[in-house]
C-alpha positions, -999 to 999 in steps of 0.1 A, spaced: -168 -543 529 -140 -527 521 -105 -538 535 -111 -570 555 -86 -572 583 -76 -608 572 -94 -642 562 -106 -659 590 -109 -697 597 -130 -711 621 -129 -744 635 -169 -754 638 -179 -780 660 -217 -779 670 -208 -761 702 -177 -742 700 -161 -717 677 -124 -708 682 -103 -680 665 -70 -667 667 -56 -629 665 -53 -613 631 -16 -609 618 -23 -570 618 -41 -567 651 -24 -561 685 -28 -578 717 -50 -560 743 -42 -560 779 -59 -588 802 -91 -574 814 -107 -605 832 -107 -641 840 -98 -667 813 -127 -689 825 -152 -687 855 -132 -685 888 -99 -689 872 -75 -659 869 -61 -648 833 -27 -646 832 -24 -644 792 -31 -614 773 -65 -610 759 -62 -605 720 -83 -578 702 -111 -593 679 -129 -558 671 -136 -552 636 -143 -568 605 -134 -601 595 -141 -621 562 -134 -656 549 -137 -663 510 -149 -699 512 -178 -716 517 -175 -750 522 -139 -757 527 -122 -729 546 -121 -742 581 -88 -746 600 -77 -779 613 -71 -783 652 -36 -789 661 -48 -821 675 -80 -844 678 -108 -845 653 -114 -815 628 -143 -800 616 -171 -818 595 -158 -819 559 -178 -821 528 -175 -858 511 -182 -840 476 -150 -827 456 -149 -813 428 -127 -828 395 -95 -807 411 -100 -821 448 -116 -791 466 -148 -790 480 -176 -787 461 -199 -757 470 -230 -772 453 -232 -807 467 -228 -808 505 -226 -842 516 -212 -841 552 -189 -869 567 -212 -883 593 -185 -905 605 -167 -875 619 -163 -883 658 -172 -849 668 -207 -859 659 -234 -869 685 -253 -899 670 -284 -878 664 -264 -849 643 -248 -877 627 -278 -892 614 -291 -856 601 -257 -849 583 -262 -887 565 -299 -876 556 -290 -845 545 -261 -859 523 -284 -886 509 -310 -858 499 -281 -839 485 -269 -869 463 -303 -874 446 -299 -836 434 -329 -823 456 -324 -793 475 -333 -801 511 -346 -775 534 -321 -748 548 -324 -719 568 -316 -702 536 -336 -714 513 -365 -712 538 -358 -677 546 -354 -686 585 -329 -669 607 -294 -690 603 -284 -710 634 -250 -723 644 -232 -739 625 -249 -727 592 -244 -690 603 -206 -698 593 -214 -699 555 -216 -658 558 -184 -645 539 -185 -615 564 -187 -605 603 -182 -574 625 -170 -582 661 -175 -559 688 -156 -567 718 -166 -557 755 -150 -572 785 -184 -589 796 -198 -594 761 -188 -599 726 -212 -590 696 -212 -605 666 -229 -590 635 -232 -607 606 -231 -592 569 -262 -610 557 -300 -602 571 -290 -583 602 -281 -614 621 -267 -606 656 -251 -631 678 -242 -622 715 -218 -641 735 -218 -634 771 -181 -635 788 -170 -657 817 -206 -667 823 -224 -705 826 -255 -711 807 -286 -707 823 -303 -739 843 -329 -738 819 -325 -726 781 -353 -724 760 -347 -732 724 -340 -704 697 -324 -698 666 -294 -685 678 -293 -704 710 -275 -693 743 -239 -684 738 -212 -683 765 -171 -673 759 -140 -673 777 -104 -671 765 -76 -700 768 -46 -680 763 -51 -659 732 -79 -685 719 -116 -674 721 -137 -702 730 -176 -699 725 -200 -726 737 -237 -727 722 -265 -746 734 -300 -749 726 -301 -741 686 -324 -760 663 -294 -775 642 
């Protein structure tokens, strides 16, 4: 990828991803409701274009309040998150009990030096939140849908805007993603992934 518009930082939970507008991007006029049934009085930011981040494990933005993303407990000598040993903080309150148990189990395997199965080393598609390890994306923004094209393996995520999840969702690699704007923040909720 040529010139990346800016480094993006994502707050990752197992259900939502949040971004803010890039420094050099302009804000587009409002084109739809902020949430289902709620009129949007704020401007909708323009996320279209190429985005990138230079981090593998440590580049997620802390939220303004509340618990942050799951952090890697393994650190290099300089205090930076280790790229080679992944030991997630399974005590993070954003994790549901089943997810906390999985994070703990994978951390224990990582401590032994054995590689546990990941989408990458098993040649599987990369579901959320694993897909956030990709360093580059392209976002195609439309009023009713945002399409995210990932830089590896031709992976695509489609986010329907201002719609609810279906009553019955068949689990899939990418799950079902719906989004809405809260002011100038894009909020995406994804359910029914194998993560």
